[in-house]
C-alpha positions as CSV (number, residue, x, y, z in Angstrom):
1,X,12.7,40.0,-1.6
2,X,9.7,37.8,-2.6
3,X,10.3,34.5,-3.8
4,X,8.1,32.5,-6.0
5,X,5.8,29.8,-4.3
6,X,7.4,26.9,-6.6
7,X,10.6,27.9,-5.5
8,X,9.8,28.0,-1.9
9,X,8.0,24.8,-1.9
10,X,11.1,23.2,-3.6
11,X,13.5,24.6,-1.0
12,X,11.2,23.6,1.8
13,X,10.6,20.1,0.7
14,X,14.4,19.7,0.0
15,X,15.3,20.5,3.5
16,X,13.1,17.6,5.0
17,X,15.6,15.1,3.7
18,X,14.7,12.3,5.9
19,X,10.8,12.4,4.8
20,X,11.6,13.0,1.2
21,X,13.9,10.0,1.1
22,X,11.0,7.9,3.1
23,X,8.7,8.9,0.4
24,X,10.6,7.4,-2.9
25,X,7.5,5.1,-2.7
26,X,4.2,6.1,-2.1
27,X,2.9,6.6,1.3
28,X,-0.4,5.4,2.9
29,X,-1.9,6.0,6.1
30,X,-4.8,3.2,5.8
31,X,-2.2,0.5,5.1
32,X,-4.6,-2.1,6.8
33,X,-7.2,-1.4,3.8
34,X,-4.4,-1.3,1.1
35,X,-2.1,-4.2,2.4
36,X,-1.3,-5.6,-0.9
37,X,0.1,-2.3,-2.3
38,X,2.7,-2.6,0.3
39,X,3.3,-6.4,0.3
40,X,2.5,-8.5,-2.8
41,X,1.9,-11.7,-0.5
42,X,-1.4,-10.1,0.8
43,X,-3.0,-10.3,-2.9
44,X,-6.0,-12.5,-2.7
45,X,-5.6,-13.2,1.2
46,X,-9.4,-12.6,2.0
47,X,-10.9,-14.5,-0.9
48,X,-12.6,-11.4,-2.1
49,X,-12.5,-9.9,-5.7
50,X,-11.8,-6.4,-4.8
51,X,-11.5,-3.0,-6.7
52,X,-10.2,-0.2,-4.7
53,X,-9.5,3.5,-5.5
54,X,-7.2,5.5,-3.2
55,X,-6.4,9.2,-3.2
56,X,-3.9,11.0,-0.9
57,X,-3.2,14.6,-0.5
58,X,-0.2,15.3,1.8
59,X,0.2,18.8,3.4
60,X,-2.7,20.3,1.8
61,X,-2.3,24.1,1.5
62,X,1.5,23.7,0.5
63,X,2.2,24.2,-3.3
64,X,3.5,21.2,-5.2
65,X,3.1,18.9,-2.1
66,X,3.1,15.1,-2.2
67,X,-0.3,13.7,-3.8
68,X,-0.8,10.1,-4.8
69,X,-3.6,8.2,-6.9
70,X,-4.2,4.6,-7.3
71,X,-6.7,2.1,-8.8
72,X,-5.9,-1.4,-7.8
73,X,-7.3,-5.0,-8.3
74,X,-6.9,-8.2,-6.4
75,X,-8.4,-11.7,-6.5
76,X,-7.9,-15.1,-5.0
77,X,-8.2,-17.7,-8.1
78,X,-10.2,-20.8,-7.5
79,X,-9.5,-24.3,-9.1
80,X,-13.4,-24.3,-10.3
81,X,-16.5,-22.3,-9.3
82,X,-18.7,-25.6,-8.7
83,X,-18.2,-29.2,-9.2
84,X,-21.1,-31.9,-9.9
85,X,-20.9,-35.3,-8.4
86,X,-23.0,-38.1,-9.2
87,X,-24.9,-40.3,-6.4
88,X,-26.4,-43.8,-6.6
89,X,-29.7,-42.3,-6.9
90,X,-28.8,-40.5,-10.2
91,X,-28.8,-37.3,-8.6
92,X,-26.2,-34.7,-9.0
93,X,-25.1,-32.8,-6.4
94,X,-23.6,-29.3,-6.8
95,X,-20.8,-28.5,-4.2
96,X,-18.4,-25.6,-4.0
97,X,-14.7,-26.5,-4.5
98,X,-12.0,-25.5,-2.2
99,X,-10.4,-22.2,-2.8
100,X,-7.2,-22.0,-4.8
101,X,-3.7,-20.9,-3.6
102,X,-3.1,-18.2,-6.1
103,X,-3.8,-14.6,-5.5
104,X,-3.4,-11.8,-8.3
105,X,-3.3,-8.2,-8.0
106,X,-2.5,-5.0,-9.8
107,X,-2.6,-1.6,-9.6
108,X,-1.8,1.9,-11.7
109,X,-0.6,4.7,-9.6
110,X,0.5,8.4,-10.0
111,X,2.8,9.8,-7.2
112,X,3.9,13.4,-7.2
113,X,6.5,14.8,-5.0
114,X,7.5,18.5,-5.7
115,X,8.9,18.5,-9.1
116,X,9.3,14.8,-9.2
117,X,6.5,12.5,-10.5
118,X,6.4,8.8,-10.8
119,X,3.6,7.3,-12.8
120,X,3.4,3.5,-13.1
121,X,1.8,0.2,-12.7
122,X,2.4,-2.9,-10.8
123,X,1.3,-6.7,-11.2
124,X,1.4,-9.0,-8.3
125,X,1.4,-12.6,-8.0
126,X,0.9,-14.6,-4.4
127,X,1.0,-18.3,-3.6
128,X,-0.9,-19.2,-0.2
129,X,0.1,-22.3,1.4
130,X,-2.4,-23.7,4.0
131,X,-0.8,-24.6,7.3
132,X,-1.8,-26.3,10.4
133,X,-4.4,-25.2,12.6
134,X,-3.6,-23.1,15.4
135,X,-6.1,-22.7,18.2
136,X,-8.8,-24.6,15.7
137,X,-8.4,-21.9,13.2
138,X,-6.7,-22.3,9.9
139,X,-3.1,-20.3,9.0
140,X,-2.1,-19.1,5.8
141,X,1.8,-18.7,4.4
142,X,2.2,-16.5,1.5
143,X,4.9,-15.6,-0.7
144,X,4.6,-12.9,-3.4
145,X,6.4,-11.2,-6.2
146,X,5.5,-8.0,-8.1
147,X,6.7,-6.7,-11.3
148,X,6.6,-2.9,-11.2
149,X,7.3,-0.2,-14.0
150,X,7.1,3.4,-13.6
151,X,8.2,6.7,-15.3
152,X,10.3,9.2,-13.3
153,X,10.1,12.5,-14.6
154,X,11.1,15.8,-13.5
155,X,9.1,18.8,-14.4
156,X,10.7,22.1,-14.1
157,X,7.6,24.2,-15.5
158,X,7.3,27.3,-13.5
159,X,10.3,26.6,-11.5
160,X,13.0,29.5,-11.2
161,X,16.4,27.7,-11.1
162,X,19.9,28.4,-12.2
163,X,20.1,27.0,-15.8
164,X,23.7,26.1,-15.2
165,X,22.8,23.6,-12.4
166,X,24.6,20.4,-13.1
167,X,22.0,18.2,-11.5
168,X,18.9,19.3,-13.8
169,X,21.4,19.6,-17.0
170,X,23.4,16.3,-16.5
171,X,20.3,14.0,-15.9
172,X,17.6,13.0,-18.1
173,X,14.1,14.6,-17.2
174,X,12.3,11.3,-17.9
175,X,13.3,7.8,-17.8
176,X,11.5,4.6,-17.3
177,X,12.6,2.0,-14.6
178,X,11.3,-1.8,-14.5
179,X,12.0,-3.6,-11.2
180,X,10.8,-6.1,-8.7
181,X,9.0,-6.4,-5.4
182,X,9.0,-9.1,-3.0
183,X,6.9,-10.1,0.1
184,X,6.0,-12.8,2.5
185,X,3.3,-13.1,5.2
186,X,1.8,-15.4,8.0
187,X,-1.9,-15.0,8.7
188,X,-4.2,-16.5,11.3
189,X,-7.9,-15.3,12.2
190,X,-6.3,-13.9,15.1
191,X,-3.0,-12.2,13.9
192,X,-0.9,-11.4,10.8
193,X,2.7,-10.5,10.1
194,X,4.2,-9.8,6.9
195,X,7.9,-8.6,5.5
196,X,8.2,-6.9,2.1
197,X,11.0,-5.3,0.2
198,X,10.9,-2.9,-2.9
199,X,13.3,-2.3,-5.7
200,X,15.3,-5.3,-6.0
201,X,17.3,-4.3,-8.8
202,X,17.8,-0.9,-7.3
203,X,16.7,0.9,-10.6
204,X,19.6,-0.8,-12.1
205,X,17.6,-0.8,-15.6
206,X,16.5,2.1,-16.9
207,X,15.2,3.0,-20.5
208,X,15.5,6.4,-22.0
209,X,18.8,7.2,-20.0
210,X,21.2,8.7,-22.3
211,X,23.6,9.7,-19.7
212,X,26.5,7.9,-18.6
213,X,26.1,9.0,-14.8
214,X,25.7,6.0,-12.3
215,X,22.3,6.4,-10.4
216,X,20.1,4.2,-8.6
217,X,16.7,3.9,-6.5
218,X,16.6,3.3,-2.9
219,X,15.3,-0.2,-1.6
220,X,12.5,-0.2,0.9
221,X,11.9,-2.5,3.8
222,X,8.5,-2.7,5.3
223,X,7.3,-4.9,8.3
224,X,3.6,-5.2,9.2
225,X,1.9,-7.1,11.9
226,X,-1.4,-6.8,14.0
227,X,-3.3,-8.8,16.6
228,X,-7.3,-8.9,17.0
229,X,-8.6,-9.0,20.5
230,X,-12.5,-9.7,21.2
231,X,-13.4,-6.9,23.7
232,X,-17.2,-8.1,23.3
233,X,-19.4,-10.0,21.1
234,X,-19.7,-7.1,18.5
235,X,-16.4,-5.3,19.5
236,X,-12.9,-6.3,18.3
237,X,-9.7,-4.3,19.0
238,X,-6.9,-4.3,16.7
239,X,-3.6,-3.1,17.5
240,X,-0.8,-3.2,14.5
241,X,2.5,-1.8,13.8
242,X,4.0,-0.6,10.2
243,X,7.8,-0.3,10.2
244,X,9.3,1.2,7.3
245,X,13.2,1.7,6.1
246,X,15.3,2.1,3.1
247,X,19.0,1.4,2.4
248,X,19.7,4.6,4.3
249,X,18.4,3.2,7.5
250,X,19.7,5.7,9.9
251,X,18.1,8.5,8.1
252,X,14.7,7.2,7.0
253,X,13.4,4.6,9.7
254,X,9.7,5.2,10.7
255,X,7.0,3.5,12.3
256,X,3.4,3.8,12.1
257,X,1.7,2.4,15.6
258,X,-2.1,1.9,15.1
259,X,-5.0,0.9,17.2
260,X,-8.5,0.3,15.5
261,X,-11.7,-0.6,17.1
262,X,-14.4,-2.6,15.1
263,X,-17.9,-2.7,15.8
264,X,-19.7,-6.0,14.2
265,X,-16.9,-5.5,11.2
266,X,-19.1,-2.8,9.5
267,X,-17.7,0.4,11.2
268,X,-14.1,1.2,12.5
269,X,-12.4,4.1,14.2
270,X,-8.6,4.3,14.5
271,X,-5.8,6.2,15.9
272,X,-2.3,6.0,14.7
273,X,1.1,7.7,15.7
274,X,3.5,8.1,12.9
275,X,7.3,8.5,14.6
276,X,8.5,12.2,14.0
277,X,5.7,13.0,11.7
278,X,2.1,13.1,12.6
279,X,-1.0,11.8,14.5
280,X,-3.5,9.9,12.4
281,X,-7.4,9.6,12.8
282,X,-9.1,7.0,10.8
283,X,-12.6,6.0,10.3
284,X,-14.4,3.8,8.1
285,X,-17.7,1.9,7.4
286,X,-18.9,-1.1,5.4
287,X,-22.3,-1.0,3.4
288,X,-23.3,-4.0,1.5
289,X,-20.2,-4.7,-0.5
290,X,-18.7,-1.2,-0.4
291,X,-16.1,-0.2,2.2
292,X,-15.1,3.5,2.7
293,X,-12.2,4.6,4.8
294,X,-10.9,8.2,5.5
295,X,-7.7,9.3,7.2
296,X,-6.5,12.6,8.4
297,X,-3.1,13.1,9.2
298,X,-2.2,15.9,12.0
299,X,1.3,16.9,11.2
300,X,3.4,17.3,14.2
301,X,6.4,18.8,12.6
302,X,7.1,22.6,11.5
303,X,5.3,22.0,8.1
304,X,1.9,22.2,10.2
305,X,2.5,26.0,10.0
306,X,2.2,25.8,5.8
307,X,-0.4,23.2,5.7
308,X,-3.8,22.0,6.6
309,X,-2.7,18.4,7.4
310,X,-2.7,15.3,5.0
311,X,-6.2,13.6,3.8
312,X,-6.6,10.0,2.8
313,X,-9.8,8.6,1.0
314,X,-10.1,4.9,0.2
315,X,-13.1,3.2,-1.7
316,X,-13.3,-0.3,-2.2
317,X,-16.0,-2.6,-3.9
318,X,-15.7,-6.3,-2.9
319,X,-17.1,-9.0,-4.8
320,X,-17.8,-12.8,-4.1
321,X,-19.6,-12.9,-0.8
322,X,-21.3,-16.3,-1.5
323,X,-19.6,-18.3,-4.3
324,X,-15.9,-17.5,-3.4
325,X,-16.1,-17.4,0.2
326,X,-15.3,-20.8,1.7
327,X,-15.4,-22.3,5.2
328,X,-11.3,-22.2,5.5
329,X,-11.4,-18.5,4.3
330,X,-14.3,-17.2,6.3
331,X,-12.3,-17.0,9.4
332,X,-9.9,-14.3,8.0
């Protein structure tokens, strides 16, 4: 008996319980380039105004496999671009002001996983607090809060299923869920560490929900950290870690252990291991204000027999190399 591909894909994905639960929020392999998508306190951290496009195709070759598309924006607000100061000889000196403390960001995304789709937006506010210098370098403590809203929808088109299924019949096929995310981070020129949590309200607010059935969203918890070692004048090694979990900790804990090598900050190559899932090869380069990153996940689970791995592309454009970059920010 031959099963339709759509039904096979649904059954196959439903068997991967831990992975499916862990992916209730979009997954990114290049979390270093997309830090503020994971932790809102990273918004505006580097002082640039940045526009980023990210596309991720997971388990290529498998029907209805997860796919994520996101467009994001972040910036650091300045008190003023320039100030004028009069001197005793009636000359005006134009000097740049210090950077502001506020970082802003936002992004829109579409994340599809099997018959489930989330399409929404997020707005981020971060407040950066300059701290005492460590080793002669400035430090930054930041707190961030994000407001997120997304449509959660189930698409049964081309799906063969039991029409009396209580799950599909008793739940609304489309609802809108607003929620909040929180993040905190500590950054120096050598290392950084951050903590973030999503879905603080656990999806308790739902619009267009006509059922009386109690349901909620999982809360997710992220810990990130990295350290930069100077190997030579033009070479830097950055090991980092990205720990992920949810309210169902015992079934969803996952870690990305990564090492990236930079040459003159213009080229980088990295290797990452995602526990119980994949080996990830990353590479990228910078040309003028354009930053390009590519990651390919070599799946280690049995799903590798049905797919050609996962592929992620990131293109970022950064503005503000001169007017917005100040001495206290340059070391980041």
